[in-house]
C-alpha positions, 0 to 999 in steps of 0.5 A: 659311546652310543650312536646318538652320542656319536651323532651329537658329538658330530653335531657339535663338530659341525657347529664349531666348523660353521662358526669357524668358517664364518669367522674365516670368511669375516676375517678375509672380508676385513683383509680385503677391506681398505675403503677408508685408506683408499678414500684418504689417499684419493682425498690427499691426491686431490688436495695435492693436485689442487695445490699444484694448480693453485701454485701454477696459477700463482706463478702466472699471476706473479708474471702478469703482475711483473708485466703490469708493473713494467708497463706502468714504469714505462708509462711513468717514465714517459710521463715524467721524464720530460721527453713528451711535451704535448699536453694531449699526449701527456693527458693520455699517458696519465689516463693510461697510468691510472688504468694500469694502477687499477689493473695492478691493484686488482692483480695484487689483490688476486695474487694475495688471495692466491697466496692465501689459498696456497698457504691454506692448502699447504697446511691441509696437505701437511695435515692430511699427509700425517693423517694418511700416514698414521692410517696406513700404519694402523691398516698395516698393523691390523692387516698383520694381526688379521693375517695371524688370526686367519692362519690360526682359525684355518689351523682350527678348521683343519683340526676340526675337519680331521676330527669330523672325518675320523668320527664320520668313519665310525657311523654308517652311511645310512645314518649319516644320510639321515643325520644330514637330511634332518640337519638340512631341514631342521638346522640341528639334527640331534636334540637333547632330552631334558625332564622328558622333553625334546629340547628341539621342539619342547614336546613332552615325549612318550615315556617309551620313546625317551627311555629307548633314547636313554638306553642308546637306541637311535630314536627320533622325536615323533613331533620334530623328527630330530634324533634324540640324545640323552646324556 
């Protein structure tokens, strides 16, 4: 194989290495990406905490309601038990009973509202728990698939790097330095010649130039300085 042929093969290997390195970086990023899972877990934890607070508030309201009922029962016992005969005291007891009934009604409404909230949040927590479990299973499966793919890509990278090293050893350091310099400035160091034109800059080459390239000589395009390669 001619020197331009070796360099063209080296360029092909470098292109494959770059693609597989980018793929490895992308897979690594995806392996570290768990924002959706973290968000779902945080939302579930927030719902559970809210449920705990509302249940605590419900329990306190139930105790307050029992206390109000006990107070009303005591007042009613005094009011209708016959022990109190004083009209003024009976009027005051009746007012107190009415006041307690009003507070009792408000507390019952408050309790019903809390019970409704708790019931609704329990349903939401159940749904969110199921969704989180499913999302976590999907994430774990994806992680396993990505880990396997990363391992395969790293194996490809290792083989490509080995092949490149073996090929580079067949090329002199000076030519390798020229190749790397052109690649750094132009993106691709080797350009094919097709129909007498450099495929790097699409300029028509002098006949003598592409004929030398066809013969296997190391020739650079007079326009873009890429090394010419004729299959």
